N, C-alpha and C positions, 0 to 999 in steps of 0.2 A: 747238165752241169750242176744245177741245184740238187737233183736227187743223188748224185755221186757224193757231194759234200755232206748231205744229210746222212747217207749211209755210213761213210767214215766217222761222222760225229757219234752215232749210235755204237759203232764198234768200239770207239775210244771210251764212251761211258761204260760199256759193259766190262771192257778190260780193266778199267779203273775200279769198278765195284768189286769184281772178283779179286783183284789184288788187295784192296783194303779189308775184304772179308777174311782172306788167308792170313794177313798180317795180324789182324785183331784176334783171330782164333789162336794163332801161336802165342801172341803176347799174353792173353788172359790165362790160358792153360799153363804156360810155363811160370808166369808171374804168381798164380795162386799156388801152384805146387812148390815153388821154392821159397816164397816169401811169407805165406800166410802163417806158417808155424815156425817162423824164424827164431822167435823169442818164446814160444810155448811149445816145448818139444812133444807134448802128449795131449791129445784131445780128450775131454771127458774126465772121468773120475779117477783114473788109475794114477798111483803115485809114480815118480820118476824112477824110483829104485824098483827093479823088476823082481818082486818076491813072488812066490807062488800065488796065483791068481785068487785062490780061495781066501787069501789073507789081505787082499787089497782092502784098505780102509774105505768103508762106505756108510753113509748115513742111512739107516734102516728102520722101519717101524715094525718089522717082523722078519721071519727067516727069509733069506735070499739065497737061491742056489746059483753058484757061478762055476762053470766048468774049470777044471784044474788045467794048467798048462803041463804038458808032458815035457819035462826038460830035466837035464842032469843037474844035481846039486853039487856044488863044490865048496868045501870048507874054507871060508875066507878068514884069515886072522888080521890083527893089526899089530903095530909094532910094540904096544904095551902088553901083549900076551893074552888079550881077551878074544876067544874064538866064538863066533856064531855061525849058524848056517845062513848064508847070504848068497843065493844064486845070481850069477850074472851081473855082480855088483858094478855100477858105474857112477860116474860123478854127475851131479846136477848143477847146471848153472842157473842161479836165481835170476829172475827177470820181472821187472814191474808189470809185464803183460801176462804173468802167469795166472792172474785172476780173470782173464778174458772168458767170456761166456759165449759158447758155441751153439748151444742147443738148450731145449726146455729142461733137460735133465740136469745140466749144469746150473741153471737158474735155480732149480728146486733144492739142489745141493747147497748152494750159496745161502739161499733164503732160509732154509731150515737149520743150517749151520749157525747163522746169527741168532735164530730163535732158540736153539737148544744150547748153544755154547758161547755165544756172544763174541765170536770171531769168525773169520773167513775160513770155513772148513774147505771150500773148493781149492784154495791155495794150499791148505794144510795137506789135503790128500795128494795133490800133485807133487808137492815137496818130497813126499815119502818119508822114510824113517831115519835118513841120514843126510846131513848136509854140512858143508863148511860154514863156520860163522867167523867174522873178523875178530882178530885178537885185539881186545879193547884195553888190555893192561897198560899201565905205565911202562915205558921202556926200561925203566930201572928194575922192574919186577922180573924181567926176562933174564937178568943177570944174577938174580938170587939162587942160592943153593939151599937145599933142605936136609935134615938128618935122614940117614938111611934106615933108621930103626923107628919109623913113625907107626903108630898104632893102626890097626885095621879098622875098616868102617863098614857098618851096615847102613845101606841107603834105603829109607823108608818113604814110599810114595803112596799116598792115599788118594783115592779117586772116587767120583760119583758122577755117573753119566757123562764121562769125558769122551771127547772125540778120539777115537782109536788111533788115528794117525798122530795126533799130538801126544797121546800117552806113550806110544811106542818110540816116537822121536826123542821124547824124554829119556827113556830107558837106553835107548842106542847111544845117545850123546854121552851118557855116564860110562857105557861099556867102551866107546871109542876113545874117551879122553881121560880115562883113569887107569893107573898102573894095576896090573892084575893082582900084585901082592898086597896092594892096599885096600882093594875092593873085596871085602869078606863075603857080602851077599847084597842082593836087592830084593826088597820085600815089597810087593804090590798088595795094597789093602783095598779091596773093592767094598765099598760102603753100600751094598745092596743096590746096585746100578740096575736100571730097567732096560737099557738099549740092547738090542739083539746082538750085536757084533762084540759086545763085552762079556758074552757068555761062551758058548762053545768055541767060537773063532779065537778069542783070546787065550782060552785054556790051551787049545791045540797049538797055537803059536809059541806060548811059553813053553810048552813041552817040547816042541820040535826045533824051534828057531833060537832059543836063548840059552845061556849057559845053565848048567844044573844048579848053580848057586842062586838062580832067580826063583823066588817063591811067590806064589799067588795065595792070598788069604781072603776068603769071602765072609763078610759080615752077614748073619742071618736076617738082621733088620737094619734100618737106618740108625746109625750111631752118631754120625756127624764127624767133622775134622778132629775135634778134640779127643773124643774116645777112640776114634779110628787110629789116631797116631799112637795112643797108649796101647791099643791091641797090636799094632805094628811093633812096637818097642818090646812087648812081652814075647814075640817070636824072634827078636834079634839076639845074636850071640857075639857080634863084632864088639870091639872095645869101645868104639865111638858110634854114636847114632848120628846120622845125617838125615835131616828131614828136607824133602823137596816137594813143591807142588807137581801136579800132573801135566802142566803145560810149560815145562821149562826146557832150556837147552844149556848145558854146562859149557865152559869156555876151557881154553887150554890152560893146563896145570892148575886147575881149579881147587883140588882137594889138598894137595901138599901144604898150601899156605894156612888152611883151616885146621889141619891136624897139628901142625908145629906148636901153636900156643897151648893146645890141650895136652900135648905131651910134657910141656913145661909146667903146667898146673892144671890138674884135672878138674878144678872148679871154674876154669874159663870156659865160657860159652861164646861161639864165634859165629858171625854171619858174613856172607860174601856181599860185595857191591852187586846189586841187582840192575843188570842191563835191561833195556826195553826192547821187546818184540811187539811190533805193531799188530793190534788185533785186526786191523783192515788189510795189511799188506803182507804181514809177518816178516817185515825187514827187521834186521837185528841191528841196534845202534847202542852206542856207549851212553852210559848214565854217570853223572858227576858224583864225586865222593861226598855223601851226606851221612848224617846219623839220625837215629830215631828219636822222636820226641812224642809229646802228646798234649792235647788242650784240656781244658777243664770240663769239657763234656766227655772226657775219657775216649776221645778218638786219636788214633795215630796220626802222626804227621811227620814229614821230613824237615830237619833243620840244617842249616849250613854249619860246617865244622869251623870252630874259631881258628883264626890264623896262627894262634900261639901253639896249637897242637899239630900244625903242619911245618914247623919251623925247626924240628929236631933234626938229628944226623940223617935219618932215613927219609925225610921230607914227607911228600904225599904218599910214599909206600908203607909208612908205619902203621901199625894197628891203632885204631881210634876207639877210645871209650865212648859207649853209647848208652844213653839212659834207657832206651827201649829197642825192641826189635819189630820189624814188620810182620814176622811170624811164619811166613811161608817157607823160608829157607835158612836153616841154621844147623849147627852141629855142636853136640856136647857129649861128655863122657857118659857112657851108659850107666855106670854105677852112681855118677853124681845126679844123673836124672832121677834115678830111683830114690836116692838119698834126699834129694830136694822135694820129693813127694810127687814127682811127674806133673801132669796138668791137674787143674782143679776138676775133678770128675762131676762136680755139681754145675758145671757150666754146660750149656746145651749147644750142639751142632757147630756153631761158628760164631766168632765175634768176641773181642775183648781178651781172648786167651793169650794173645801175644803181650799185652800189657801186664796181664797177672802174672805170667811166668817171668817177665823182665823185673817186676817189682820184687818177686820172690828171690830171683838171682842176686840182686844188689842187697836186699835186705837180710839174706841168709849166708853171707860170706863169700859169694861168688863175684864174677865180674863178666861184663858183656862187651864184646869188642866187634867192630866192623873191620874187616880185613881187605884192604884196597887191592892186594894182589891177587884175590880170588873173585872171579867174575862169573855170574850165572844169569843167563837171559831168561826173561819171564814175559808171558803174553799178559799185557795189561788190558783187561776188558773194561768197557765203559759202564757195565753193570754186572751184577751177580745173576747168573742165568737160572739159578734154581732157589727155591725157597726152603722153608723149614716145615716139617710135619705139623699140620694143624694151623699153619699160618702164624705161628708164634714169632714175635719180634726177639729173636735170641740175642741181638746185639744189645738191646736195652736190658734184658734180664741179666746177661753176663756182666754188663758195666756196672749195674747196680750191685751185683754180688761182689765185684771187684772192689768198689768203693767201700762197701760195708766191712769187707775183710781187711783191707790194707791202708785205708785212709782214715784220718781222724774225723770225728763227727761232732757236731755242735747243735745245741738249740738256740734259737734267737729269742731271748727271754726279755720280756717287758717288765721292768723293776716295779712300777707302781701296782700293776694288776696281778703279778706273779704268774702271768700266762706266757704262752709261746706263740710265736708267729707261724701260721700254717696256711695251706692253700684252703680257700673256702670250699672248693669243690675237690675234684681229683688233681693230684699233683702234676699230672702229665697234660692237663688241659690249658693249651695256649690261650692267652688272654684273660685266665681266670684271676679272680681277685685274691687277696690275702687278708686273713683276719687273725685276731689273737683268740686263743682257746686254752683250756687246761692242758698243761703239759703231761704228756705220756712218754715215759723214757724208753718204753718198748716199741714205740711207734716209729717206724723208719720213715714215715711220710712227714715227720716233723724235723728231719735231719738237713742241716744247712752246711754248705762248704764255702768258706770265704778264702778265695784264692789270691795269688800274688798280682793278678790283674784287678783286684778289687771288686770281683764279681761275687754276687750272693747266689749260690745255686742250690735249689731246693731238691733234695732226693736224687741229686746228680742228674736231673732231668732238664729243668728250665731255670732261667735266671730272673731275678727280681729286676723289674724294669718300670720305668715311667714314660709318660707321654712328654716329649719335648716341646709340643705345640700347644697342649692343654694342661697346663701345670695344675689345674683344679682337679683333674682326673686322679683317682686313687692308684697307688701301686699295683702293678699286675705281673703275672708270669708270661715271659715270652722265650722264644728259642734264644740261646746264647749266640751272640753275634761276634763277640771278641773284639769289639771296636771301641770299648769304653762308653763314654757319653751316657746314654740313658740307662746304662746297666753299671755304672761306675759308682761304688759307695765307699765312704770312709767313716771311721769312727772318730768323732771329734771330742772336745772337752765336754765334761758333764755327761758322758755316755750318749752323746747325740749321734744318730745315724744320719750322716749328711749325704745328699745326692749331688753329685758334682755337676750334672748338666743342667738341673733346674734351680740349683742354689738354695734348696730347702731341705728341712729335716722331716723325717717320717715320725708321725704321732699316732696315738690312739684317740679316735674321735671322742668317744665318751667311755672313760674308764669304768663307769659304774653300769654300762649297758651289757647285757649278755651277748649281744650281737658282735661285739669286738671289731667293728670297722676301724680301718687305718686310713690315713690320708697324708699328703704332703702339706707343711705349713712353714711360715717363717720361723727361723731358728731362734728360739728365746730361752732354751735351757729349762723349760718347765718339766714337771715330772712326767706328764703324758709323752714326752719326747726322749725318755731315757731308756736305754736298751743295754743288753749285756749278752756276750756270748758264753754260753755254759756248756762245758764239756760233757 
């Protein structure tokens, strides 16, 4: 009896094991097959748009041979009349899991993408060259109508070592969402890029997959964004120049709102509202309506729009006057661009050119507007992924040039000694002391700016600062922090230079000494404490 029971028990265990093995086999196979790629349609590098395989965007450090797909090409158009060769065109549904890494090759593409481009190139490649983006315009913008006789536009896109997928998505977004009769041409300016897929692959793609109105211009040496755009403008023949960065996606009805104010007044320069494309996920999200400003370090910043400017008949859809532009995306009449003198060709590579052209527009009879009904998405990177030739700080160089050309300059003059306040060492040295020396009216290192925040800025670099904890320490030069306090100065009675935070006045220690040391002291109105701003 016992042996029979044991035998049946063993049969039961065997049957149960076989049953569970089969069930688990079926479950894992069908689960992996149907669910693993539910939200990530394609594994690996290839974009979701099935272009001929030789044009798949890839990050390469040298030539890569990829076999071509043998497939028929069909000419696909869009309702706006722009025709491009786009085989087997299909829609891509964006998924937050699109950045999922499946293998070491995916990991390498992602890591090198961040290193070379400062955004997620793995997702960019999987997105391909076309995608739908949310219409982020105000609902009232969709009800607006625009004149039928708008001027034609030349779209100029400068790039240097850009990710091919981001560059071509920028181009196709323009083709897909711009009426054909308004798009005169697209001019791609390659600023001597080094990446392999921006060489022969790009040339062949432009030649075979894009309209004949798309031109590719190659710079023989690195010129930088500023001169690169001037080169692009020299090749343009459209009535209006539209400058875009190489990692953008234009939104619905983006161009008509920009062209309308230029049609009304050719001296009007217009900018779209810049929506945000995440550098990490490439999700497209709406940006608030803001306008451009700047601080006294001559760095661009965004400012809120005063409510008074939003209370007109058109409300938040009306064009907004802006002191400055961000610089990456704007449109202006081609003849006015030339009449204005284009960009300052003395500026190098990148930085400050947006403020320089903004100042020039307002001071030479033009106006600068933000157009809320025009939206363009832009990948906002956390860092600039490429430097300048020779490691030059072009931002500082260009900002100094901007200040010297367009802003008033002063010497801080000490009345008793007839000398000027200058840096003891180099004017860019943080923590450096200041002294009085013989005035040299040709020396830009003696130039001070006294701004509306009551900061004293030497040579547009550093602010005059004092220690709030050690009032006996002499004044020094520090990075401008914009918070007042230790960098807030006022001119009081008897030409006294009063420091608000420490409650003392600046004076020359020994007017007869050639060393020219200065310090802070109790305000007494004496001669060593008397200063004057001299233009």
